[in-house]
N, C-alpha and C positions, 0 to 999 in steps of 0.2 A: 359603288351601288353602280355608278360608270360602266364597269368593266362587262357587267351582266346586261346591261337593258341592250346588244344588239340581238342577245338569244331571246330576246321578249320582245321584238318588236315595236323597240324604244317607248319612252315612258306610257304609253297609250297601252301598248302589249302589256305592261306591267295592270294598267286598269284594269282591260278583262280578265286579266285571271281572276286579278282581286273581288272582278262583280263575278267571275265565274263561281269561287270558290263560297260568297255567300249567298247567292242564287243558290247553290248546290247545297248550301244547309236549310237555306227557304223549302226547298225542294222535300226534304226530311221529315221539316216542322210539318209543312200543311199536308205530306203526305201525298203528294200532287205531281207524278214527272215531266206533268204539262206548264208545270212553273217555271222547268230548264230554258222554256222556251222565251222567257224574261232575259237570260244574254244577249244582248239588242248590240246596238252597233255596225252597220255595215253587213246584216247576219247573213248575208251570202259567201261573205270569203269564211275560208280553210279554217283559223285561227278560231273563228266564234262558232263553227261547225264544230270543231276536237271539243270545242269546252261544252259545248251545250251536250255532244256522245259523251265528254265523259262524265258529266252532271246526269245526263241516264243512268248510264254503268254504274257510279256511285251509290245511285238512287235502289238498282236492282241489288244489289252486291247486299246493303243496308237496309234498307226496308223492306221490299216484296218479299211475302209471304203465299199468297195464291194472285189468281188472275184480275178477282177486283180492285188490285192495290195497284192496274195500275188504270184504274178510272176511265174503262173507255169496255163497253158492253162484247165488243168483236174485231178479231180483225177484217180490213177492208180489201176484195181483191182489188179494186181497179185506187190505187196510191196515188194517182192524177188527181183524184175528184177532192184530197185533202186541203182545206188551205193553202198555200202559198205564204199568206201573208199570219193567218192564226196558227201560230205553228204549234199548240197546246197538241192538237187534234196529233198531227205528226210522230212528237214524244211519246206519245200518250201509245200511239202504234207502235213507236219504238220499243217501248219498253213490252208492251206483250206480246210483240215478236220474238227480243228474246228473253222475255220469260219462258214462250214456248219451247225455244232453243235452249234453254238450262232445263228442262224439264225431259226433254226428247231425245237431247243427247247428251247424254254423260255415260258415265260407266255404272253407275246403280242402276237406272229405270232399264239400261237396254240389256238386262238381265232375265228384266220379265214383261215387260210389255211385248203386245203382239208384235207381227213384223211389218203388218201396215204402219203401224205407227213411227217405226223404226224408218221406212221410206219414206214419212210423212216430215224428217226433221230436213232430209237432203232437199225437202221445196220448200222449207224455212229459209235455210241458205242462199238458197236462190231468188227467195224474195227480199232478203236482205240485199242481196246486189239487185235487185227490180229497184227500192227504194231508193238506191246511190245514182241508178241510172237518172230515177226522176227529178231528183236532185241537180242533176246533171244540165238538163234538157230547161229545168227551170233557169239555172245558170245563166245559160248561152241564149233564153227566150225564143227555144225552140217548140215547137206543137211533137205533146206527145206522141208518136205511135208504138209505143213499146207494149207490147201485149203481156198484161199481166201470167205471173205463172203459175196462179195458182187460181181454181175453182171454187166456186163456194159453196161445192161439194168435201172437196179437200181441206177446206177451211175447217166445216164442220165434223170433220173424221179427227182434227186436229183439235180441236176442241174436244172431242170426246174423247181422245187420246189423253189430255190432259185434265178431264175429269175423273177418268182412273185413279190419278196419283193423290195422296194425299202430299200435298204440295208443300205444306210448312215442315213437315218431317224429312222432305228431300233436303230442302233447301239446309235444316241443320246437318245434316248429312254432311251435304257437298260444302257447306261453310266450316265446319271440323276436320280437320286433314288427319286426328289419330284413326284410324280404321276400329272402330271398335266391335265386341261381342253383341250390343244390342244391333249394328249394323247387320250385322254378317245373318241372327237371326230375323230382321225386319225382311232382309233379300228373300231367307228362304220361304218365309211365309207369303209372300209376294209370285211365287213361285207357283204354288198350288193353285191359285186364283183361274177363274175363269173371266173371260174378259169379253162382252158380249155388244156389240155396235145396235145403235138405233136406228 
């Protein structure tokens, strides 16, 4: 046991990881990625950030079927307005951001979504870097002067692009490694659709 402790930051590191697993299981039970914020104790340190990010990632992999599973109405353009103490909002936003990335940034939907949706996925990548910059500025107690990369109009387009998709079906295909006949049929049926933006 003592040989593995340095890799885990000693006994506190082992305790953090146990806490991370318990909270991750709890988040899946209550079906809320905001529960990942319960991984506390020096929340600004990188180990805890990694554990919370892993908690959200596992939540998305095992629970999320649709946008509402992230327990948030929509993305906020200015992430600096999210509470720095009540981290639930931040991790719900992270969940939604990654949900949009999963839906717009995979090889299946790239075959039929309109070009504007495929361009929007690049904005989502920039948005995730923007959130990391916000976190760093909080860590260093700096005033945030970073301009949000997405406007409300961009977010509206992303929301509509996601609305075009049968997200539970897309997740089913993405989570199953085997390429099936039903997947090929589904892709062909989607290619014939006409997408109209509001």
